[in-house]
C-alpha positions as CSV (number, residue, x, y, z in Angstrom):
1,M,1.6,63.8,-44.7
2,D,-1.1,61.9,-42.9
3,D,0.7,61.7,-39.6
4,P,1.4,65.2,-38.2
5,T,3.6,63.7,-35.4
6,P,7.2,65.0,-35.7
7,S,9.7,62.3,-36.5
8,V,13.4,62.4,-35.7
9,D,14.0,61.3,-39.3
10,F,11.9,64.1,-40.8
11,R,13.0,67.7,-41.3
12,S,10.9,70.7,-42.2
13,G,11.1,74.5,-42.2
14,F,11.2,77.7,-44.1
15,V,14.0,78.5,-46.6
16,A,14.3,82.2,-47.5
17,V,15.7,82.4,-51.1
18,V,17.3,85.8,-51.3
19,G,19.7,87.7,-53.6
20,R,19.9,90.7,-55.8
21,P,17.6,91.0,-58.8
22,N,17.9,88.7,-61.8
23,V,20.2,86.1,-60.3
24,G,17.8,83.2,-60.9
25,K,16.0,82.7,-57.6
26,S,12.6,82.0,-59.2
27,T,14.2,79.8,-61.8
28,L,15.9,77.7,-59.1
29,I,12.6,77.2,-57.2
30,N,10.8,76.2,-60.3
31,A,13.6,73.7,-61.2
32,W,13.3,72.1,-57.8
33,L,9.5,72.0,-57.9
34,K,9.5,70.9,-61.6
35,Q,6.7,73.4,-62.4
36,P,6.4,77.1,-62.7
37,V,5.0,78.5,-59.5
38,A,7.4,81.5,-59.4
39,A,7.2,84.0,-62.3
40,V,10.4,84.2,-64.4
41,S,11.5,86.7,-67.0
42,P,14.8,88.1,-68.3
43,R,14.0,91.4,-66.6
44,P,15.2,92.2,-63.0
45,Q,12.5,92.4,-60.3
46,T,10.1,90.0,-61.8
47,T,9.2,88.8,-58.3
48,R,7.5,91.6,-56.3
49,R,6.1,89.7,-53.4
50,R,6.9,86.8,-51.1
51,Q,5.7,83.5,-52.5
52,L,5.9,80.0,-51.2
53,G,7.1,77.0,-53.2
54,I,6.5,73.8,-51.2
55,L,8.9,70.9,-51.9
56,T,8.0,67.7,-50.1
57,L,10.7,64.9,-50.1
58,P,10.6,61.4,-48.5
59,K,12.2,62.7,-45.4
60,A,11.8,66.5,-45.5
61,Q,9.6,69.4,-46.5
62,A,11.4,72.6,-47.5
63,I,9.1,75.6,-47.8
64,L,10.9,77.8,-50.2
65,V,10.1,81.5,-49.8
66,D,10.8,83.3,-53.1
67,T,11.6,87.0,-52.4
68,P,12.0,90.2,-54.4
69,G,15.6,91.1,-55.4
70,V,17.5,93.1,-52.8
71,H,18.6,96.4,-54.5
72,R,19.2,100.1,-53.9
73,P,15.7,101.5,-54.0
74,H,14.7,104.6,-56.0
75,H,11.0,104.8,-54.8
76,K,8.6,103.6,-52.1
77,L,8.0,100.4,-54.0
78,G,11.7,99.5,-53.9
79,Q,11.8,100.2,-50.2
80,A,8.7,97.9,-49.7
81,L,10.3,95.1,-51.8
82,N,13.6,95.2,-49.8
83,R,11.6,95.0,-46.6
84,T,9.6,92.0,-47.8
85,A,12.9,90.2,-48.6
86,M,14.4,91.0,-45.2
87,D,11.2,90.0,-43.3
88,A,11.5,86.6,-45.0
89,V,15.1,86.2,-43.8
90,R,14.1,87.0,-40.2
91,D,11.4,84.4,-40.3
92,A,13.4,81.6,-42.0
93,D,15.1,78.5,-40.6
94,V,17.6,78.5,-43.5
95,V,18.7,81.3,-45.8
96,L,19.6,80.4,-49.4
97,A,21.5,83.3,-50.9
98,V,21.6,83.1,-54.7
99,C,24.4,85.0,-56.5
100,D,25.2,85.3,-60.2
101,L,28.6,83.7,-60.9
102,S,28.7,85.0,-64.5
103,E,30.0,88.3,-63.1
104,P,32.1,89.3,-60.1
105,P,30.4,90.4,-56.9
106,T,28.4,93.6,-57.4
107,Q,27.5,96.3,-54.9
108,E,24.1,94.7,-54.5
109,D,25.7,91.3,-53.7
110,H,27.6,93.2,-50.9
111,Q,24.3,94.6,-49.8
112,V,22.8,91.1,-49.5
113,A,25.9,89.9,-47.6
114,E,25.6,92.8,-45.2
115,H,22.0,92.0,-44.4
116,L,23.0,88.4,-43.6
117,R,26.1,89.2,-41.5
118,A,24.2,88.9,-38.2
119,L,23.0,85.4,-38.9
120,S,24.7,82.2,-37.9
121,P,26.8,80.9,-40.9
122,S,25.4,77.4,-40.2
123,T,22.0,78.6,-41.4
124,I,23.3,80.1,-44.6
125,V,23.8,78.3,-47.9
126,V,25.2,80.2,-50.9
127,A,24.2,79.1,-54.5
128,L,26.5,80.6,-57.1
129,N,24.2,80.3,-60.1
130,K,24.9,80.5,-63.9
131,V,28.1,78.5,-63.6
132,D,27.3,77.3,-67.2
133,L,27.9,80.8,-68.4
134,V,31.4,81.1,-66.9
135,P,34.6,80.1,-68.8
136,P,36.1,77.2,-66.8
137,Q,39.4,79.0,-66.2
138,L,37.5,81.8,-64.4
139,V,35.3,79.7,-62.1
140,A,37.8,79.2,-59.2
141,G,38.5,82.9,-59.0
142,R,34.9,83.9,-59.1
143,V,34.0,81.4,-56.4
144,T,36.8,82.8,-54.2
145,G,35.4,86.3,-54.6
146,F,32.0,85.2,-53.3
147,R,33.4,83.1,-50.5
148,K,34.9,86.3,-49.1
149,L,31.4,87.8,-49.0
150,F,30.0,84.9,-47.1
151,P,32.8,83.5,-44.8
152,A,32.0,80.2,-43.1
153,A,28.8,79.7,-45.1
154,A,28.4,76.7,-47.4
155,V,29.1,77.8,-51.0
156,L,28.3,75.8,-54.2
157,P,28.4,76.7,-57.9
158,I,25.2,75.6,-59.7
159,S,23.1,76.1,-62.8
160,A,19.4,76.4,-62.3
161,A,19.0,76.4,-66.1
162,N,20.6,73.0,-66.8
163,G,20.4,71.4,-63.3
164,A,24.1,71.3,-62.5
165,G,24.6,71.0,-58.8
166,L,20.9,71.2,-57.8
167,E,20.8,67.9,-56.0
168,E,23.9,68.7,-54.0
169,L,22.5,72.2,-53.2
170,L,19.2,70.7,-52.0
171,A,21.0,68.3,-49.7
172,L,22.9,71.2,-48.1
173,V,19.6,73.0,-47.5
174,V,17.7,70.0,-46.1
175,D,20.6,69.1,-43.8
176,R,20.2,72.5,-42.1
177,L,16.4,72.2,-41.6
178,P,15.3,71.4,-38.0
179,P,13.5,68.2,-37.2
180,G,9.8,68.6,-37.5
181,P,6.5,67.6,-39.2
182,A,5.3,68.5,-42.7
183,Y,3.4,71.8,-42.6
184,Y,1.5,71.2,-45.9
185,P,-0.1,68.2,-47.6
186,E,2.3,66.1,-49.7
187,D,0.8,67.2,-53.0
188,A,0.9,71.0,-52.3
189,V,3.4,73.0,-54.3
190,T,2.4,76.6,-53.2
191,D,0.0,78.4,-50.9
192,T,-0.6,81.2,-53.4
193,Y,-4.1,81.4,-54.9
194,E,-4.5,80.9,-58.6
195,R,-5.7,84.5,-58.9
196,D,-2.4,85.8,-57.6
197,L,-0.4,83.4,-59.7
198,A,-2.2,84.5,-62.8
199,G,-1.3,88.1,-62.1
200,D,2.4,87.2,-61.7
201,L,2.4,85.2,-65.0
202,I,0.7,88.1,-66.9
203,R,3.4,90.5,-65.6
204,S,6.1,88.0,-66.5
205,A,4.8,87.7,-70.0
206,A,4.7,91.5,-70.4
207,L,8.3,91.8,-69.1
208,G,9.5,89.4,-71.6
209,L,8.0,91.4,-74.5
210,L,8.3,95.1,-73.6
211,R,11.0,97.6,-74.1
212,E,13.3,99.0,-71.4
213,E,11.2,102.1,-70.6
214,V,8.2,100.2,-69.4
215,P,8.9,97.1,-67.3
216,H,9.7,98.6,-63.9
217,S,6.6,100.9,-64.2
218,L,4.3,98.0,-64.8
219,A,1.9,96.3,-62.3
220,V,-0.9,93.9,-62.9
221,Q,-4.2,94.0,-61.0
222,V,-6.5,91.0,-61.4
223,D,-10.0,92.4,-61.4
224,E,-11.9,89.1,-61.8
225,Y,-11.2,85.4,-61.6
226,R,-14.2,83.3,-62.3
227,E,-14.7,79.6,-62.7
228,R,-17.1,78.7,-65.5
229,D,-19.5,75.8,-65.7
230,S,-17.6,74.3,-68.6
231,G,-14.5,73.9,-66.3
232,S,-12.6,76.8,-67.9
233,A,-11.6,80.0,-66.1
234,Y,-12.3,83.6,-67.0
235,I,-9.7,86.2,-65.9
236,A,-10.0,89.9,-66.3
237,A,-6.8,91.9,-65.5
238,T,-5.6,95.5,-65.8
239,L,-2.0,96.3,-66.7
240,L,-1.1,99.5,-64.8
241,V,1.6,102.0,-66.1
242,E,2.7,105.4,-64.9
243,R,2.5,107.4,-68.2
244,E,0.3,107.7,-71.3
245,S,3.4,107.0,-73.5
246,Q,3.8,103.7,-71.7
247,K,0.2,102.8,-72.2
248,G,0.7,103.1,-76.0
249,I,3.7,100.9,-75.9
250,V,1.9,98.2,-73.9
251,I,-1.1,98.2,-76.2
252,G,1.0,98.4,-79.4
253,K,-0.1,99.2,-82.9
254,G,-3.7,98.0,-83.4
255,G,-3.5,96.2,-80.0
256,S,-0.7,93.9,-81.3
257,M,1.5,94.0,-78.2
258,L,-1.4,93.5,-75.8
259,K,-2.5,90.5,-77.9
260,Q,1.0,89.0,-77.7
261,I,1.1,89.5,-73.9
262,G,-2.3,87.9,-73.5
263,S,-1.4,84.9,-75.7
264,R,1.9,84.2,-73.9
265,A,0.3,84.7,-70.4
266,R,-2.7,82.5,-71.2
267,Q,-0.4,79.6,-72.3
268,E,1.6,79.8,-69.0
269,I,-1.6,80.1,-66.9
270,E,-3.2,77.1,-68.6
271,K,-0.1,75.0,-67.9
272,L,-0.4,75.9,-64.2
273,V,-4.2,75.5,-63.7
274,E,-4.5,72.6,-66.2
275,R,-7.6,73.9,-67.9
276,R,-8.7,76.3,-70.6
277,V,-8.4,80.0,-69.7
278,F,-10.1,83.1,-71.2
279,L,-8.0,86.2,-70.6
280,D,-9.3,89.7,-70.9
281,L,-6.6,92.4,-70.6
282,R,-6.8,96.2,-70.5
283,V,-4.3,98.9,-69.8
284,R,-4.7,101.9,-67.5
285,V,-2.5,104.8,-66.4
286,L,-2.0,105.3,-62.7
287,P,0.5,108.2,-62.4
288,D,3.5,107.6,-60.2
289,W,1.9,104.6,-58.5
290,R,5.3,103.3,-57.3
291,D,5.6,106.3,-54.9
292,D,1.9,106.4,-53.9
293,P,1.4,104.6,-50.5
294,N,-2.4,104.2,-51.2
295,A,-1.7,102.6,-54.6
296,L,0.9,100.3,-53.2
297,R,-1.5,99.2,-50.5
298,R,-4.3,98.5,-53.1
299,L,-1.8,96.5,-55.2
300,G,-0.8,94.3,-52.2
301,F,2.5,96.0,-51.3
302,A,3.0,97.2,-47.8
303,P,4.3,100.7,-48.2
304,P,7.3,101.7,-46.1
305,P,6.6,103.6,-42.8
306,P,6.9,107.4,-43.0
307,R,10.3,108.8,-42.3
308,R,10.9,110.5,-38.9
309,D,13.2,113.5,-38.6
310,G,15.7,113.5,-35.8
311,P,17.1,110.7,-33.6
């Protein structure tokens, strides 16, 4: 916006999009923004860091904070991801809790609700995603089950995949934003650097292709992101795994799997940056990196603080 002066008719603020893994938080943000700025895959925990999606409307700017899925952690990485999600909640003007309506509330849904219990219900909107996957006769009962988790909060069934209910959901969110100016230019869609987005899209491509024993052990480190005189971009990245057996799976016979990952990732990155991309991928073993504080720090995850014994 050219005029930074707050208007009583303009609303703006941060919206923390939270929920357990694989409920469609990133898909929802991408649907609102009409472009892929949040990495999506069928695997849980595709999102591993806080990322902004900036949605500017005629009378509002909603800064959507995509967060890792809240879950029961089994290693230091999981603890760090949960803390990232809850930090976003504490900093937000509005909390958008996304749940999966295609199944009854899970233990992790209860965990999300417990984290939000101290907040004012007026700042919480609950999106019950994947309504398109629920038989019509079961919808009312499922909605009632989730309403019990979030009493007094606004609750709305939606489908981020086909767009059902997204306009109504956005209206609920915008109505809860405080009056204020736009924080970002009108044409901005994210504050994340292309280098980081490329890493997310490479990992998303890998998650969509790999078998069950690899995805959670996989991280992507972008080693080089260089603009070329021709207008194209050169990206070198390392896919990190925890065991030698996983390295072989990621590479595939004759390098076939790594080529598939590279091809899929390159296409998604080119859509985002709107120019030709040359992608150079390699695979390296970093043993037990998910429980290594130094490795987590190098990869951009804030490791959890050391535990203290006693009161």
